[in-house]
C-alpha positions in Angstrom: 151.3 57.0 89.5 150.9 58.8 92.8 153.6 61.3 91.8 151.7 62.1 88.6 148.5 62.5 90.5 150.1 64.9 93.0 151.7 66.8 90.1 148.3 67.1 88.4 146.7 68.2 91.6 149.4 70.9 92.1 148.9 72.1 88.5 145.2 72.2 88.8 145.1 74.2 92.0 142.6 77.0 92.1 142.1 80.0 94.3 140.1 78.9 97.3 137.3 81.0 98.9 138.1 82.9 102.0 136.1 83.5 105.1 134.6 86.8 103.8 133.8 85.5 100.3 130.4 86.5 99.1 128.1 83.7 97.8 125.6 84.8 95.1 122.5 82.8 94.2 119.3 83.3 92.3 116.1 83.7 94.3 114.7 80.5 92.8 117.4 78.4 94.6 116.1 79.7 98.0 112.7 78.1 97.1 114.1 75.0 95.6 113.4 71.6 97.1 116.3 69.4 98.1 117.4 67.5 101.2 121.1 67.6 102.1 123.0 67.1 105.3 125.0 69.9 106.9 128.3 68.7 105.5 126.8 68.3 102.0 125.5 71.8 102.1 128.8 73.2 103.3 130.7 71.4 100.5 128.2 72.7 98.0 128.4 76.3 99.2 132.2 76.1 99.3 132.2 75.1 95.6 129.6 77.8 94.7 131.8 80.4 96.4 134.6 79.5 94.0 132.6 80.9 91.0 134.1 84.2 89.9 131.7 87.1 89.0 133.1 87.3 85.5 132.8 83.6 84.7 130.7 82.8 81.7 130.7 79.1 82.1 131.2 76.5 84.8 134.7 75.1 85.3 136.2 72.2 87.1 136.5 73.3 90.7 139.4 71.8 92.6 138.8 71.8 96.4 141.8 72.2 98.7 140.9 69.7 101.4 142.9 71.3 104.3 141.5 74.8 103.6 138.0 73.5 103.3 138.3 71.6 106.6 139.6 74.7 108.3 136.9 77.0 107.0 134.1 74.4 107.7 135.6 73.5 111.1 135.9 69.9 110.3 138.6 67.2 111.1 140.7 66.7 108.0 141.9 63.2 108.9 139.0 61.3 107.5 137.6 64.1 105.5 139.1 63.0 102.2 137.5 59.6 102.5 134.2 61.3 103.4 134.3 63.7 100.5 133.9 60.8 98.1 130.6 59.9 99.8 129.5 63.6 99.9 130.1 64.0 96.1 128.2 60.8 95.4 125.2 62.0 97.5 125.2 65.4 95.8 125.3 63.6 92.4 122.3 61.3 93.3 120.0 63.4 95.4 117.4 65.3 93.4 117.2 69.1 93.1 113.8 70.5 92.1 113.7 74.1 91.0 110.1 75.4 90.7 109.0 77.9 88.0 111.9 77.2 85.7 111.5 78.9 82.3 111.8 76.3 79.5 113.1 78.0 76.4 112.0 75.2 74.1 108.3 75.3 75.2 108.2 78.9 76.3 106.4 77.9 79.6 107.3 77.5 83.2 108.1 74.0 84.4 109.6 72.3 87.5 113.3 71.5 86.8 114.5 68.2 88.2 118.3 67.9 88.3 121.2 67.4 90.7 123.8 69.8 92.0 127.0 68.1 90.8 127.4 66.9 87.3 130.8 65.1 87.7 133.2 64.4 90.6 136.9 63.7 90.2 138.5 61.8 93.2 142.1 60.8 93.3 142.9 57.1 93.9 144.8 55.7 96.9 144.5 58.9 99.0 146.2 61.2 96.5 144.4 64.2 97.9 142.9 65.4 94.6 139.2 66.3 94.7 137.3 68.3 92.0 133.7 68.6 90.9 131.7 70.2 88.1 128.3 71.7 88.5 125.2 70.8 86.6 125.0 72.8 83.3 121.3 73.6 83.7 122.1 75.7 86.8 124.0 78.3 84.9 121.1 80.9 84.9 121.0 80.6 88.7 124.7 80.8 89.6 126.6 82.6 86.7 126.5 86.4 86.5 123.4 86.7 88.6 122.6 90.5 88.2 118.9 90.5 89.2 116.6 88.6 91.5 119.4 87.4 93.7 120.4 87.2 97.3 123.9 87.0 98.8 125.7 86.3 102.1 129.1 85.8 103.5 130.4 82.3 103.3 131.5 82.1 107.0 127.9 82.8 108.1 126.7 79.4 106.9 130.0 77.6 107.6 129.7 78.2 111.3 126.2 76.7 111.5 125.9 73.1 112.6 122.3 72.2 111.7 121.2 71.5 108.1 117.9 73.1 108.9 119.7 76.2 110.1 121.7 76.5 106.9 118.6 76.2 104.7 116.6 78.6 106.9 119.4 81.2 106.8 119.6 81.2 103.0 115.8 81.4 102.7 115.8 84.3 105.3 118.4 86.2 103.3 116.3 85.9 100.2 113.3 87.6 102.0 115.3 89.9 104.3 114.1 93.0 102.3 110.5 92.2 103.2 111.1 92.2 107.0 108.0 89.9 107.3 107.0 86.9 105.2 104.0 84.5 105.4 104.2 80.9 104.3 102.2 77.7 104.6 103.5 75.0 106.9 103.8 72.5 104.0 105.8 75.0 101.8 108.1 75.8 104.7 108.6 72.1 105.3 109.8 71.8 101.6 112.1 74.8 102.1 113.9 73.2 105.0 113.9 69.8 103.4 112.1 68.2 106.3 109.7 65.9 104.5 110.3 63.2 107.2 108.7 65.4 109.9 105.0 65.1 108.9 103.6 66.1 112.3 103.7 69.9 112.9 104.7 69.3 116.6 107.8 67.3 115.6 108.5 69.8 112.8 108.5 72.7 115.2 110.4 70.9 118.0 113.1 69.3 115.8 113.6 71.7 112.9 112.1 75.2 113.3 113.0 76.1 116.9 116.6 74.7 116.9 117.3 76.4 113.6 116.0 79.8 114.7 117.9 79.6 118.0 121.2 78.8 116.2 120.7 81.5 113.6 119.9 84.1 116.3 122.9 83.1 118.3 125.6 82.6 115.6 124.7 84.7 112.5 123.9 88.3 111.6 120.1 87.7 111.4 117.4 87.8 114.1 114.4 85.6 113.2 111.1 85.2 115.0 107.8 83.6 114.0 104.1 83.3 115.0 101.5 80.7 114.1 98.3 81.2 112.2 95.6 78.6 112.8 93.0 77.4 110.3 89.6 79.0 110.8 87.5 77.0 113.3 90.3 74.6 113.9 93.3 74.2 116.2 95.6 73.1 113.4 98.4 75.5 112.5 98.1 76.3 108.8 100.5 79.2 108.3 103.6 80.8 109.7 104.6 84.4 109.7 108.3 85.1 110.0 109.9 88.4 111.1 113.5 88.9 109.7 115.9 91.7 110.6 119.6 92.2 110.6 121.5 92.3 113.8 124.7 94.4 114.1 127.0 92.2 116.1 130.4 93.5 117.4 132.4 91.0 115.2 130.4 91.9 112.1 130.7 95.7 112.3 133.0 97.5 109.9 136.3 98.3 111.7 137.1 102.0 111.9 140.7 103.4 112.0 141.9 104.0 115.6 141.7 107.5 117.0 145.0 109.4 116.9 146.8 109.6 120.2 146.4 112.8 122.3 149.5 115.0 122.1 150.7 117.4 124.7 151.1 120.3 122.3 148.2 122.4 120.9 147.3 123.3 117.4 148.7 126.7 117.8 152.2 125.3 117.9 151.7 123.7 114.5 151.8 125.6 111.2 152.2 124.6 107.6 155.8 126.0 107.5 157.0 124.2 110.6 158.4 120.7 110.3 156.4 117.8 111.6 157.7 116.3 114.8 159.4 113.0 114.3 157.0 111.1 116.6 154.0 112.0 114.4 153.5 109.9 111.3 152.9 111.5 107.9 149.2 110.6 107.7 148.6 111.9 111.2 150.4 115.2 110.4 148.2 115.6 107.3 145.1 115.0 109.5 146.3 117.7 111.9 146.7 120.2 109.1 143.3 119.3 107.6 141.6 119.6 111.0 143.3 123.0 111.6 142.1 124.2 108.2 138.5 123.1 109.0 138.5 124.8 112.4 139.7 128.1 110.8 136.5 128.3 108.7 134.0 126.9 111.2 132.0 129.1 113.6 132.2 126.3 116.2 135.5 124.5 115.9 135.8 120.7 116.2 137.1 119.8 119.6 140.2 117.8 119.1 143.8 118.1 120.5 144.2 121.8 121.1 141.8 124.5 122.2 143.4 127.5 120.6 142.8 128.3 116.9 144.0 131.2 114.8 141.6 134.1 114.3 139.8 134.4 111.1 141.2 137.8 110.5 144.7 136.4 110.2 143.7 134.7 106.9 143.3 136.7 103.8 140.1 136.6 101.8 141.8 135.2 98.7 143.5 132.4 100.6 140.3 130.8 101.8 138.8 129.8 98.4 142.3 128.6 97.3 142.5 126.4 100.3 139.0 125.1 99.8 139.8 124.2 96.1 143.0 122.4 97.1 141.2 120.4 99.8 138.4 119.4 97.4 141.1 118.3 94.9 142.9 116.2 97.6 139.5 114.6 98.6 138.9 113.6 95.0 142.4 112.2 94.7 141.9 110.2 97.9 138.5 108.9 96.7 140.0 107.8 93.3 142.9 106.0 95.1 140.4 104.3 97.5 138.3 103.1 94.6 141.4 101.9 92.8 142.4 99.8 95.9 139.0 98.3 96.5 138.5 94.8 95.0 136.0 94.6 92.2 132.8 93.1 93.3 129.7 91.8 91.5 127.4 94.7 90.6 124.5 95.1 92.9 121.2 95.8 91.1 118.4 97.2 93.3 115.0 96.4 91.9 112.9 99.5 91.9 109.5 99.4 93.5 107.5 100.2 90.4 104.5 98.8 88.6 105.2 96.2 85.9 104.8 97.0 82.2 104.3 95.1 79.0 108.0 94.8 78.4 108.7 93.0 81.6 109.3 89.2 81.8 106.9 87.1 83.9 109.4 86.7 86.7 109.9 90.5 86.8 106.2 91.0 87.0 105.9 88.7 90.0 108.9 90.4 91.7 107.6 93.9 91.1 104.0 93.1 92.2 105.3 91.3 95.3 107.3 94.3 96.4 104.8 97.0 95.4 101.7 95.3 96.9 103.6 93.6 99.8 102.3 90.2 98.7 102.9 87.1 100.8 104.6 84.0 99.5 101.3 82.2 98.7 100.0 85.4 96.9 103.1 85.5 94.8 102.6 81.9 93.8 99.0 82.8 92.9 100.2 85.6 90.6 102.6 83.2 88.9 99.7 80.7 88.5 97.6 83.3 86.6 100.5 84.3 84.5 101.0 80.8 83.3 97.3 80.1 82.7 95.7 83.4 81.7 98.7 85.3 80.3 100.5 88.5 81.0 97.8 90.7 79.7 95.2 89.4 82.2 97.5 90.0 85.2 98.5 93.5 84.0 94.9 94.4 83.5 94.1 93.6 87.1 97.2 95.4 88.2 96.1 98.5 86.4 92.7 98.2 88.0 94.3 98.0 91.4 96.5 100.9 90.7 93.6 103.1 89.8 92.0 102.7 93.2 93.2 104.1 96.5 93.0 101.1 98.8 94.4 100.2 102.1 94.7 96.5 101.3 95.7 96.8 97.7 97.3 93.3 97.7 94.1 91.6 98.8 92.1 93.5 96.3 94.5 92.5 93.5 94.3 88.8 94.4 90.5 88.9 94.5 90.5 90.7 91.1 92.5 87.9 89.7 90.3 85.2 91.2 86.9 86.8 90.4 87.9 88.6 87.2 87.1 92.2 88.4 86.7 94.7 85.6 86.4 98.4 85.2 82.7 99.5 85.6 80.9 100.3 82.4 80.3 104.0 81.6 76.5 104.9 81.5 75.7 106.0 78.0 72.2 107.1 78.8 71.5 110.7 77.6 71.2 113.3 80.4 67.6 114.4 81.4 66.3 117.7 80.0 67.1 120.7 82.1 64.4 121.6 84.6 62.3 124.8 84.0 62.8 127.7 86.3 60.0 128.7 88.7 58.8 131.6 86.6 58.8 129.6 83.4 57.0 126.7 85.2 54.2 129.0 86.5 53.9 130.7 83.1 53.5 127.3 81.3 51.0 126.2 83.9 48.8 129.3 83.5 48.8 128.9 79.7 47.7 125.3 80.1 44.9 126.3 82.5 43.6 128.9 80.0 43.5 126.4 77.2 41.6 123.9 79.2 39.1 126.6 80.5 38.1 127.8 77.0 37.8 124.3 75.6 34.1 122.9 75.3 33.1 120.5 78.0 31.7 117.1 76.9 27.9 116.7 77.4 26.9 113.8 79.6 24.1 111.4 78.5 21.8 111.8 81.5 19.2 109.4 80.2 21.6 106.5 79.9 23.1 107.5 83.3 19.7 107.3 85.0 18.9 104.0 83.5 22.3 102.6 84.6 22.3 103.8 88.2 18.5 103.4 88.7 17.7 107.0 89.8 16.5 110.1 87.9 19.0 112.3 86.3 20.2 115.3 88.3 19.4 118.9 87.5 22.9 119.5 86.1 22.2 117.0 83.4 19.0 118.7 82.4 19.0 121.2 79.6 19.1 124.8 80.6 
């Protein structure tokens, strides 16, 4: 029975991920809520790294225990017995993915599932261990071409703390923002630290150690500052600054510089044979450098300090040499691309305004990047998309776009909350044009002439005298 199991394990062997393997995940998994230990997360990420870019469905992923132990820096003696317990935990512990689009209802819901669907463990220490992932996670792990983040597998395998592994993945998701604001409660869910209810314990046992380990071991540099609640000493929000650090071991290796030779360029020509101590590639580099120096006003300082005069080269020879060099460059580029391994295509989300044809998730992503929205503001946009619809959010986005504002993101959120609308156009007819000075004086004089020639009303002096108790005045008397 053991021989059959060993034979099945040998036949089911799969290509194992390497140190430089790239792990691809959907952005929603960085915001998902789950609580796993450091070893459980390493096993999970090791399995995710086995997914090929062209896979259209999940497979049974067979884990080579010695290779996994070497990459994760674990002791393989008791690891096989421990993998059984790790697979059981990953099967039982819940995974909650927020804002999951349900195709049956056409709405966004919270997806509650688990990472592993099935685990296959050999009996009596046969050394066979394989797992299958939950089928509902296909949109988040298979052929992820947009709204994704990625990282090298060894970056998380070298971390010791479970909080550091979670924080590193979350930071890679928001690395393009450079700065991200999040509430303390939401960040506690991101790190899976629900047991640390007090902020002082959360900061001392989770945040600070995770940041210190990431800054020391990985390619990221993270810092944060606290924002307190108004008129209170309680810390309500955290603002993280994320930037990539170029460490010596992470830099792309360049080919070594050619050794300095004792002879100059003037001793080498295209007709002379290459010295035996110079390799073929180095000789081609010498010829190319010599050709470049012939056509440059300021030659590139390299091995020799003497170059041929420009007059020694005919005018018809220069363009021919240029064409041949361009052809060689194209050939080299085609050969280089042919040798490079095929990678998953990288799609860069353009910083543009959303349109009617965009999906709700695309609208949130574009508005977040365009208006520099915080994490909570992005959740607010998602809330209004679910409750008021896409047309309402796009209407407020168009209103924000029509204004030249310094804090466009804040105005957009207030427009959503208070239902800002475009001001109504005044349909009142314009007032009549004013008369010019000459026309005004002319109309005034005509009015005065009309009133001067009109008969004046005769006052009743008798009634006036009786009313006021005095005799009528002379002007009331007849002439």
